[in-house]
C-alpha positions in Angstrom: -33.8 -9.1 9.4 -34.6 -12.2 7.2 -32.2 -13.5 4.6 -34.5 -12.3 1.8 -34.6 -8.8 3.2 -30.8 -8.8 3.7 -30.3 -10.0 0.1 -32.6 -7.3 -1.2 -30.8 -4.6 0.7 -27.4 -5.9 -0.5 -28.6 -5.9 -4.1 -29.9 -2.3 -3.6 -26.5 -1.2 -2.2 -24.6 -2.8 -5.1 -26.9 -1.3 -7.7 -26.7 2.2 -6.4 -25.1 5.1 -8.4 -21.8 5.2 -6.4 -21.1 1.5 -7.2 -22.1 1.9 -10.8 -20.0 5.1 -11.1 -16.9 3.3 -9.6 -17.4 0.4 -12.0 -17.5 2.8 -14.9 -14.4 4.6 -13.5 -12.5 1.2 -13.4 -13.6 0.5 -17.0 -12.2 3.9 -18.1 -9.0 3.4 -16.1 -8.1 0.0 -17.4 -9.6 0.6 -20.9 -7.6 3.8 -21.6 -4.5 2.5 -19.8 -4.3 -0.8 -21.6 -5.0 0.9 -24.9 -2.2 3.3 -24.3 0.2 0.5 -23.5 -0.9 -1.5 -26.7 -0.7 1.6 -28.9 2.9 2.4 -27.7 4.0 -1.2 -28.3 2.5 -1.2 -31.8 4.3 2.0 -32.6 7.6 0.5 -31.6 7.8 -3.0 -33.2 11.6 -3.1 -32.8 11.4 -2.6 -29.1 8.7 -5.3 -28.9 10.9 -7.7 -30.9 13.8 -7.1 -28.5 11.6 -7.7 -25.5 10.1 -10.9 -27.0 13.6 -12.1 -27.9 14.7 -11.5 -24.3 11.7 -13.2 -22.9 12.3 -16.2 -25.2 15.9 -16.5 -24.1 14.8 -16.2 -20.5 12.1 -18.9 -21.0 14.6 -21.2 -22.6 16.9 -20.8 -19.6 14.1 -21.4 -17.2 13.1 -24.6 -19.0 16.7 -25.8 -19.0 17.0 -25.4 -15.3 13.4 -25.9 -14.4 14.0 -28.3 -11.5 16.6 -26.2 -9.9 14.6 -23.0 -10.3 11.4 -24.7 -9.0 13.3 -26.0 -5.9 14.8 -22.5 -5.2 11.4 -20.8 -5.6 9.7 -23.4 -3.4 12.4 -23.1 -0.8 12.2 -19.4 -0.8 8.4 -19.5 -0.4 8.6 -22.0 2.5 11.4 -20.0 4.3 9.5 -16.8 3.9 6.2 -18.3 5.2 8.0 -19.9 8.0 9.8 -16.7 9.0 6.5 -14.8 8.8 4.8 -17.3 11.1 7.7 -17.3 13.5 7.9 -13.5 13.7 4.1 -13.2 14.2 4.1 -15.8 16.9 7.0 -14.1 18.6 5.5 -10.7 18.5 2.2 -12.0 19.6 3.9 -13.4 22.8 6.5 -10.7 23.6 5.6 -7.8 21.4 5.3 -5.4 24.3 8.8 -6.4 25.7 10.4 -6.2 22.2 9.0 -2.7 21.6 10.2 -1.5 24.9 13.7 -2.9 24.4 13.9 -1.3 20.9 13.0 2.1 22.2 15.6 1.9 25.0 18.2 0.5 22.6 18.3 3.7 20.5 19.5 6.0 23.3 21.9 3.3 24.6 23.5 3.1 21.1 23.9 6.9 20.9 25.5 6.9 24.3 27.9 4.1 23.3 28.9 6.0 20.2 29.5 9.1 22.3 31.7 7.2 24.7 33.6 5.6 21.8 34.1 9.0 20.2 35.5 10.3 23.6 37.9 7.4 23.8 39.3 8.1 20.3 39.6 11.8 21.0 36.8 13.2 18.9 35.3 15.3 21.7 32.9 17.4 19.7 31.3 14.3 18.3 31.2 12.7 21.7 29.4 15.7 23.2 26.8 15.6 20.4 26.1 11.9 20.7 26.0 11.9 24.5 23.7 14.9 24.5 21.3 13.2 22.0 21.5 9.9 23.8 20.7 11.5 27.2 17.8 13.5 25.6 16.3 10.4 23.9 16.8 8.3 27.1 14.9 11.0 29.1 12.1 11.1 26.6 11.8 7.3 26.5 11.8 7.1 30.3 9.1 9.9 30.4 6.9 8.2 27.8 7.5 4.6 29.0 3.8 4.0 29.7 2.9 5.1 26.2 5.6 2.9 24.8 4.3 -0.1 26.7 0.8 0.7 25.4 2.1 0.9 21.8 3.8 -2.5 22.4 0.6 -3.9 23.7 -1.3 -2.7 20.6 1.4 -4.3 18.4 1.2 -7.5 20.3 -2.6 -7.5 19.9 -2.3 -6.8 16.2 0.2 -9.7 15.8 -2.2 -12.0 17.6 -5.0 -11.0 15.3 -3.0 -11.6 12.2 -1.6 -14.9 13.5 -5.1 -16.2 14.3 -6.7 -14.7 11.1 -4.3 -15.1 8.2 -7.0 -13.9 5.8 -5.9 -10.4 6.8 -2.6 -11.0 5.0 -4.4 -12.3 1.9 -6.6 -9.1 1.8 -3.5 -6.9 2.0 -1.7 -8.9 -0.7 -4.7 -8.8 -3.1 -4.9 -5.0 -2.6 -1.2 -4.6 -3.2 -1.4 -6.6 -6.5 -4.4 -4.6 -7.6 -2.7 -1.3 -6.7 0.4 -2.2 -8.6 -1.5 -3.2 -11.8 -3.6 0.0 -11.5 -0.5 2.1 -11.1 0.9 0.7 -14.3 -2.2 1.4 -16.4 -2.8 4.7 -14.6 0.7 6.1 -15.3 0.6 4.9 -18.9 -2.9 6.3 -19.5 -2.1 9.7 -17.9 1.0 10.2 -20.1 -0.8 9.0 -23.2 -3.9 11.2 -22.7 -1.7 14.3 -22.0 0.5 14.0 -25.1 -2.3 12.8 -27.5 -4.8 15.4 -26.4 -2.2 18.2 -26.3 -1.3 17.4 -29.9 -4.9 16.9 -31.1 -6.2 20.2 -29.6 -2.8 22.0 -29.9 -3.1 23.1 -26.3 -1.2 21.9 -23.3 -3.9 23.3 -21.1 -6.5 21.0 -22.5 -4.1 18.1 -22.3 -3.4 18.9 -18.7 -7.1 19.1 -17.8 -7.9 15.7 -19.5 -4.8 14.1 -17.8 -6.0 15.6 -14.5 -9.5 14.0 -14.9 -8.0 10.6 -15.8 -5.6 10.8 -12.9 -8.6 11.6 -10.7 -10.3 8.5 -11.9 -7.2 6.5 -11.1 -6.9 7.9 -7.6 -10.6 7.3 -7.0 -10.3 3.6 -7.9 -7.2 3.2 -5.7 -8.6 5.0 -2.6 -11.9 3.2 -2.9 -10.1 -0.2 -3.1 -7.9 0.8 -0.2 -10.7 1.8 2.1 -12.7 -1.3 1.1 -9.8 -3.7 1.9 -9.0 -1.8 5.1 -12.7 -2.1 6.1 -12.6 -5.9 5.6 -9.4 -6.1 7.7 -11.0 -4.0 10.5 -14.2 -6.1 10.3 -12.2 -9.3 10.7 -10.2 -8.0 13.6 -13.3 -6.6 15.3 -15.0 -10.1 15.1 -11.8 -11.7 16.3 -11.4 -9.3 19.2 -15.0 -9.7 20.5 -14.5 -13.5 20.7 -10.8 -14.5 20.4 -11.6 -17.9 22.0 -14.1 -18.8 19.2 -13.5 -18.7 15.5 -16.2 -16.3 14.5 -14.1 -14.1 12.2 -13.6 -14.9 8.6 -13.2 -13.3 5.2 -16.7 -13.7 3.9 -18.3 -12.3 7.0 -16.0 -9.3 7.1 -16.7 -8.6 3.4 -20.5 -8.8 3.9 -20.2 -6.3 6.8 -18.2 -3.9 4.6 -20.6 -4.2 1.7 -23.3 -2.8 3.9 -21.4 0.5 3.9 -20.0 0.3 0.4 -21.6 3.6 -0.8 -20.1 5.8 2.0 -16.7 4.1 1.3 -16.9 4.9 -2.4 -17.9 8.5 -1.7 -15.1 8.9 0.9 -12.7 7.5 -1.7 -13.8 10.1 -4.2 -13.4 13.0 -1.8 -9.9 11.8 -0.7 -8.9 11.2 -4.4 -10.0 14.7 -5.4 -8.1 16.3 -2.5 -5.0 14.2 -3.2 -5.1 14.8 -7.0 -5.6 18.6 -6.6 -2.8 18.7 -4.0 -0.4 16.8 -6.3 -1.1 18.9 -9.4 -0.9 22.1 -7.4 2.5 21.0 -6.0 3.7 20.1 -9.5 2.6 23.4 -10.9 4.3 25.3 -8.1 7.6 23.3 -8.7 7.4 24.1 -12.5 6.9 27.8 -11.8 9.9 27.7 -9.4 12.1 26.1 -12.1 11.0 28.7 -14.6 11.8 31.5 -12.1 15.3 30.0 -11.6 15.9 29.9 -15.3 
C-alpha cells in the first residue's frame, strides 16, 4: 500500500460516523460538565471567595518558600523516577524468582504465626493458622509451574516497559484524562438530574436524562481506555517481535491502533452501555431494599 492510499484510508477512518459520534459525545460531556461546575460556582459567590482567598494564601506561601519547595519537588520526582527505573530493571532480571519467593512467603508467614500462637498458648489460633499455612503451601507447590509462568510474564512485561518507556507515558495521559473526565462527568450528572427533575417536575425524567449523560461519560472513558490499551499492546507487540532492534515507538503504535479505531469506539459504546445499565440497576435495587427496610 502506498503512502497516499494509507493516508486516504486513515482519513476515511477518522471521518467515519463512530469517530464523529465520539467527538460529539466528548463535546457534550465536557460542555455540560464545565457548565455545571461554573453555574454552581456562580450561585455560591461566598464559597468562591473563600476558595480564592485560600488559594491566594497558599500561593503567597509557595512564593515565600519557592526555592525550598522547588528543591523538594525536584528531589521527589528524581527519587520516584530512580526507584521506578530500579524496580523495573530488577523485575526485568529476576521477576520470575521474586514472584516465586512471594508466593511461598505467604504460607511460611502463616505457619510462623501458627507456631508463635502455639508457643504463647493460643491453641485454637495456632490450629487455624497452621491449617491455612499448610493448605496454601500445598496449593503453591501444586501450582508451582503456573506461578513460574506468571513470574515469567511479569518479567517479560517489565522488560518491555523498561525498554519502551512510552508505555508509562500513555498510561499517565489516560489517567489524567480519566480523572478530568470523572470530575466533569460527576458534576454534569448531578446537575442534569436536579435541574431536569425540577424543570419537568419528575424524578423519572431527571433519572433518564442523567442516565443518558452518564452513558456518554462511560462511552468516552471506555473508548479512551481501549484506545490507550491498544497503543500499549501495539508497542509491546513491536518490541516482542524484535527486542534486539528499536522498532517499537509511540507514533507507530498509534498508527496501528488508528486502523481499528471504529471497532474500538463501537466496543467502547457496548461496554459503556452494559456498565451503565448494570450500575443503575444495582442502585435502583439498593434504593428499593432501603425502602423495604424502612
